[in-house]
C-alpha positions in Angstrom: -7.7 11.6 -3.6 -6.2 8.2 -2.9 -8.4 5.7 -4.6 -6.5 2.9 -2.9 -3.5 2.7 -0.6 -2.1 -0.7 -1.2 0.4 -2.4 1.1 2.5 -4.7 -1.0 6.0 -5.8 -0.2 6.8 -6.0 -3.9 5.5 -2.5 -4.6 4.9 -2.5 -8.4 4.6 -6.0 -10.1 2.3 -7.7 -12.5 -0.9 -7.7 -10.4 -0.4 -4.0 -9.6 0.7 -2.9 -13.1 -1.8 -4.9 -15.2 -4.8 -5.5 -13.0 -5.1 -2.9 -10.2 -4.3 0.2 -12.4 -7.1 -0.8 -14.7 -9.5 -1.7 -11.9 -9.0 1.5 -10.1 -8.9 3.6 -13.3 -6.1 5.8 -12.0 -3.8 7.7 -14.3 -0.8 7.3 -12.1 0.9 5.5 -9.2 2.6 7.1 -6.2 5.2 4.9 -4.5 5.6 6.1 -0.9 8.8 4.4 0.3 11.9 5.9 1.8 14.2 3.2 0.3 12.8 3.6 -3.2 13.1 7.4 -3.0 16.8 7.1 -2.2 17.8 4.1 -4.3 18.3 4.6 -8.0 18.3 0.9 -8.8 14.9 0.5 -7.1 13.6 3.5 -9.0 14.8 2.1 -12.3 13.1 -1.2 -11.6 9.8 0.5 -10.5 9.9 2.6 -13.7 10.3 -0.4 -15.9 7.4 -2.2 -14.1 5.0 0.8 -14.6 2.5 0.3 -17.4 2.9 2.4 -20.5 0.8 5.5 -20.3 0.7 5.6 -16.5 2.6 8.3 -14.5 4.9 7.2 -11.7 5.9 9.3 -8.7 8.4 7.9 -6.2 8.7 9.7 -2.9 9.7 9.1 0.6 6.8 8.7 3.0 6.9 12.2 4.4 7.1 13.8 0.9 4.4 11.5 -0.4 2.1 12.8 2.4 2.8 16.3 1.2 1.8 15.3 -2.4 -1.4 13.6 -1.2 -2.4 16.7 0.8 -1.5 19.2 -1.9 -4.8 20.9 -3.1 -3.8 20.1 -6.7 -4.1 16.4 -5.9 -7.7 16.8 -4.6 -9.2 16.2 -8.0 -6.9 13.3 -9.0 -7.5 9.6 -8.5 -4.2 8.3 -7.1 -3.1 4.7 -6.6 -0.7 4.7 -3.7 1.7 1.9 -2.8 3.9 1.3 0.2 5.5 -1.9 1.3 5.0 -1.9 5.1 2.1 -1.4 7.5 3.9 1.2 9.5 4.2 3.5 6.4 0.6 3.0 5.5 -0.4 3.9 9.1 1.6 7.1 8.9 0.0 8.0 5.6 -3.5 7.2 6.9 -3.0 9.3 10.0 -1.9 12.3 8.0 -4.1 12.1 4.8 -7.8 12.5 5.1 -9.0 11.6 1.5 -8.4 7.8 1.2 -11.1 5.5 -0.2 -9.6 2.3 1.2 -6.5 0.6 2.4 -5.7 -2.8 0.9 -3.3 -4.9 3.1 -2.4 -7.2 0.2 1.0 -8.8 0.5 3.2 -8.2 3.6 6.0 -10.1 5.2 6.5 -13.0 2.9 10.1 -12.1 2.5 10.7 -11.4 6.2 13.9 -12.8 7.7 12.0 -13.4 11.0 9.3 -15.7 9.4 9.4 -18.0 12.4 8.3 -15.2 14.7 5.7 -13.7 12.3 2.0 -13.9 12.8 0.4 -15.4 9.7 -3.1 -13.9 9.0 -3.4 -15.3 5.4 -1.1 -16.9 2.9 0.1 -13.4 1.8 0.1 -11.7 5.2 2.9 -12.6 7.7 3.4 -9.8 10.2 6.2 -9.1 12.6 5.1 -7.9 16.1 5.7 -4.2 15.0 3.6 -4.7 11.8 0.8 -6.4 13.7 0.7 -3.5 16.3 0.6 -1.0 13.4 -2.2 -3.0 11.7 -4.3 -2.9 14.9 -3.9 0.9 14.9 -4.7 1.1 11.2 -8.1 -0.6 11.6 -9.1 1.9 14.3 -8.9 4.8 11.8 -11.9 6.0 9.9 -11.1 4.4 6.6 -12.0 0.9 5.2 -9.0 -1.5 5.7 -9.3 -4.7 3.8 -7.3 -7.6 2.4 -7.7 -8.3 -1.4 -4.9 -9.6 -3.5 -6.6 -9.2 -6.8 -9.9 -7.6 -7.7 -11.6 -11.0 -8.4 -10.9 -12.0 -4.7 -13.5 -11.1 -2.1 -12.6 -8.2 0.0 -12.0 -9.3 3.6 -12.2 -6.8 6.4 -8.8 -6.8 8.2 -10.7 -6.4 11.5 -12.1 -9.9 11.0 -8.6 -11.3 10.4 -7.5 -9.7 13.7 -10.5 -10.8 15.8 -8.8 -13.8 17.4 -5.4 -12.2 17.8 
């Protein structure tokens, strides 16, 4: 079961490694990202950022979906990370057991920042990401924005109501 699917353009970093893994009480992290699955340098960086004692699995999105749907994963609490809304949408459309989707940090490093729609200080979405986010909130899973656990959860649907 996915305890949380977090969309974060940095994937694993301090907030994820030190705060969210403790908050969610998950024994491991699954990074669902095609680039990370294919790039040894990215894999090495993610492994170094993973907290001691936590397991890390790095898979392309399609392979990660197979992992999440494997009956052996049914009894595990999994913290899943991806770095774009489109990948989260694909996962949510193909995996039934997700407690919530946290749209935390997206688009701050985009090269097309002038054309991005800014929803919050940590959410700057391209037209494609915005369209995917609108589809994501239609699914039967809570979709929220929460950078750290001490922040209030904000329903993404409320961020989109005027767009």
